[in-house]
C-alpha positions in Angstrom: 88.5 4.0 -65.4 86.4 7.6 -67.2 87.3 10.0 -68.4 86.0 13.9 -68.7 86.7 14.8 -72.1 85.7 18.4 -71.5 85.6 20.5 -68.6 86.7 24.3 -67.2 86.9 23.2 -63.4 89.5 26.0 -64.0 87.4 28.9 -63.9 86.0 30.5 -61.2 82.7 29.1 -60.1 85.2 26.8 -58.6 87.0 28.7 -56.5 85.2 28.5 -53.5 85.8 24.2 -53.5 88.1 23.2 -56.7 90.3 20.1 -54.2 86.9 19.0 -53.4 85.3 18.5 -56.9 88.2 17.0 -57.9 88.9 14.4 -55.2 84.6 14.0 -55.6 85.9 13.6 -59.8 88.5 10.7 -58.5 86.2 8.9 -56.3 83.8 8.0 -59.1 86.2 6.7 -60.8 87.2 9.8 -63.1 90.9 9.4 -63.6 91.3 11.8 -66.5 89.8 16.0 -67.7 90.7 17.3 -70.4 90.3 20.9 -69.8 89.9 23.1 -73.4 90.8 26.8 -72.5 88.2 29.6 -73.7 89.8 32.9 -74.0 93.1 34.8 -73.8 92.0 36.0 -70.6 91.7 31.9 -69.0 95.1 30.6 -69.9 96.8 31.7 -66.7 93.5 29.7 -64.7 94.0 27.3 -67.0 97.8 26.6 -66.7 98.2 27.0 -63.1 95.1 24.1 -61.9 96.7 22.3 -64.7 99.6 22.0 -63.1 98.8 21.8 -59.8 96.7 18.6 -60.4 99.1 17.4 -63.4 97.8 13.3 -62.4 94.5 14.0 -63.6 94.1 17.1 -65.8 95.0 18.1 -69.0 95.3 21.0 -71.0 94.3 22.2 -74.1 95.4 25.9 -75.8 92.9 27.2 -77.8 90.5 30.6 -78.8 86.9 30.0 -77.9 84.6 31.0 -80.6 82.3 33.5 -79.4 85.6 35.8 -77.7 86.8 35.9 -81.1 86.4 39.8 -82.2 87.9 43.0 -84.3 91.3 42.2 -82.7 91.0 38.2 -82.6 94.8 37.8 -84.7 96.4 39.0 -81.4 94.9 37.1 -79.7 95.6 33.9 -82.6 99.2 35.5 -81.7 99.5 34.6 -78.1 98.0 31.0 -78.5 100.6 30.4 -81.3 103.4 31.2 -78.8 102.0 29.5 -76.0 102.0 26.5 -78.0 106.0 26.7 -78.2 105.9 27.9 -74.5 104.6 24.4 -73.4 103.2 21.4 -73.5 99.3 20.7 -75.0 96.8 17.8 -75.4 94.9 20.1 -78.1 93.7 22.2 -80.0 90.4 24.1 -78.7 88.0 25.2 -78.7 88.0 26.1 -81.0 84.6 26.8 -83.7 82.1 28.9 -85.0 79.1 30.5 -82.5 76.4 31.6 -84.9 73.3 31.8 -81.8 74.9 34.7 -79.8 75.6 37.5 -82.5 76.5 36.8 -86.2 78.4 40.0 -86.1 81.3 38.9 -86.4 80.8 36.1 -87.8 83.7 36.5 -90.8 86.3 37.0 -87.9 85.3 33.6 -86.5 85.5 31.4 -90.1 88.8 32.7 -89.9 89.7 32.0 -86.1 88.9 28.5 -87.0 90.7 28.4 -89.9 94.3 29.1 -88.6 93.1 27.5 -85.7 93.2 24.0 -87.6 96.5 24.6 -89.7 98.1 25.3 -86.2 96.5 21.5 -84.9 97.7 20.7 -88.6 101.0 22.0 -88.3 101.4 20.7 -84.3 100.1 17.3 -85.0 97.3 18.1 -82.6 93.6 16.8 -81.9 91.1 19.5 -81.7 87.9 20.6 -80.0 85.3 22.4 -82.1 82.3 23.7 -80.4 79.7 24.3 -82.7 76.7 26.3 -82.3 73.9 27.2 -84.8 76.9 26.7 -87.2 76.7 23.4 -88.5 77.3 23.6 -92.2 79.1 26.7 -91.4 81.8 24.1 -89.7 81.3 20.9 -91.6 81.8 23.1 -94.8 85.1 24.7 -93.9 86.3 20.8 -92.3 85.5 19.2 -95.8 88.2 21.8 -96.7 90.2 21.5 -94.5 90.4 17.9 -94.2 94.3 16.1 -95.7 93.7 12.8 -93.2 95.6 14.5 -90.4 92.5 16.2 -88.6 91.3 14.3 -85.6 89.4 15.4 -82.7 85.5 15.9 -81.2 82.2 17.4 -81.6 81.8 19.4 -78.8 78.1 18.8 -76.8 77.4 17.3 -79.8 73.2 17.9 -80.1 72.4 17.5 -84.1 70.8 14.4 -85.9 71.7 11.2 -87.0 72.8 12.7 -90.6 75.1 15.0 -88.8 76.2 12.4 -86.8 76.5 10.2 -90.0 78.6 13.9 -91.7 81.3 14.2 -88.1 82.2 10.5 -88.3 82.8 10.3 -91.9 85.1 13.0 -91.8 87.0 11.1 -88.7 85.9 13.4 -85.7 84.1 12.1 -82.5 80.9 13.0 -81.1 81.5 14.8 -77.4 78.2 13.8 -75.3 77.1 15.4 -72.3 74.5 15.7 -70.0 72.0 16.9 -72.7 71.2 13.6 -73.3 69.6 13.2 -70.3 66.7 15.6 -70.8 63.8 14.7 -71.1 63.2 17.0 -74.8 66.4 15.9 -76.2 66.3 13.5 -79.3 69.6 12.8 -78.7 69.6 9.4 -77.0 67.4 8.6 -80.4 70.3 9.4 -81.8 73.4 7.2 -79.8 71.3 3.8 -80.0 72.1 4.2 -83.4 75.5 4.6 -83.3 78.7 2.5 -82.0 79.8 3.7 -79.0 83.7 3.8 -81.1 82.8 7.2 -82.5 81.7 8.7 -78.6 83.2 10.0 -76.3 81.6 11.0 -73.1 82.2 15.1 -71.8 80.8 17.8 -69.0 81.7 20.9 -70.2 81.4 21.8 -66.3 80.5 24.4 -65.3 78.0 23.9 -67.8 75.3 21.5 -68.5 74.8 19.6 -66.3 73.4 16.3 -66.9 69.4 15.4 -64.8 69.0 15.4 -61.8 71.6 17.8 -61.9 69.9 20.2 -64.2 70.5 24.1 -63.4 73.3 23.3 -60.9 76.3 23.7 -61.4 78.2 21.2 -63.2 81.5 19.0 -62.0 83.2 15.8 -63.5 82.1 12.9 -60.8 78.7 13.8 -62.9 80.1 11.9 -65.6 78.8 8.5 -65.1 75.5 9.7 -64.9 76.1 10.5 -69.0 78.2 7.2 -69.0 75.3 5.6 -67.0 72.3 7.1 -69.9 74.6 6.3 -73.0 75.0 2.7 -71.6 71.3 2.5 -71.2 70.1 3.8 -74.9 72.7 1.7 -76.5 72.0 -1.6 -75.2 76.0 -2.1 -73.6 76.9 -2.6 -70.7 78.4 0.6 -68.1 82.0 -0.9 -68.5 81.8 -1.3 -71.5 80.7 2.3 -72.4 83.6 3.9 -70.0 86.6 1.7 -71.4 85.6 2.4 -74.9 85.5 5.5 -74.4 88.3 6.3 -72.4 90.5 4.6 -74.4 89.1 7.0 -77.3 90.3 10.3 -75.6 93.4 8.7 -74.2 94.1 7.3 -78.0 93.3 10.5 -79.3 95.2 13.0 -76.7 97.8 10.9 -75.9 97.8 11.0 -72.7 
C-alpha cells in the first residue's frame, strides 16, 4: 500500500478527469490521499471531493500562508467554524511563505500561531508549508511545542541540519517529486535519514517527478517517488511503502 500524504486533486486542474486520476491512483496501489485545504474559496471543492470519494480522500482544514492578507482573522474564524462543523483529519496547509511576498509576514506568523493553537485544542496533526522561511517556522514551533504538536514539514528540500531539527521536534519530512530532480541534493540528505522519519507526497497538481516534470502531477506518481527513496536509502520499495504508509496512518488516524 502507498499513501499520498499531500495532494490538491479537488482543484480545477482536475475537473476534466478527476475520476480517472483517482482510478489511476488506485491501480498504482495508492489507497489513501490526504487533501490539505488552501483557503476559504477552496473549502467547498475540498468537501465535495472528500464526500464523493470517502474511501480514499481525507480532508484537512487550514489557511495557506500565501493567502493570508489583512483580513486573515476573518478567514481564520471560518476555518474554526468548519472544524466544529465536521470531521477533518488535521490542520493544513499552514505555515509561512516568504518567497513571493513579505508584505504580510507578521500576519502569516500570527495566523500560523493561531492555527497551531487550534491543532492543540482539537488534538490534530498539522501540515506545514515552508518556503524561504525555515528559521521563522522553526522558531515559532519551538516556542509552541509542548509535546502535543505533531505533523509534516511539507515538501521538505533542506539540508541534513534542517532535517535533524525537524526530526528532533517530533515531525516527519514530506518527500515529493523534488527528490527526483537532477539539480536537487535531497537524495543525499535522505540517504542519511531513517525512513521512519519520512512520508511520501505529490503536492498534485504541482512538482511532478521526473519524467513528468513540468506537467500536471497526480497521485499515481507517488510510486516514482517511493522508488527513488528506496534507491537512495538502500532498502526495498516494499519497505519504503510500508513504513511511510504506517507513518501517515498513525499521524492522521485514518
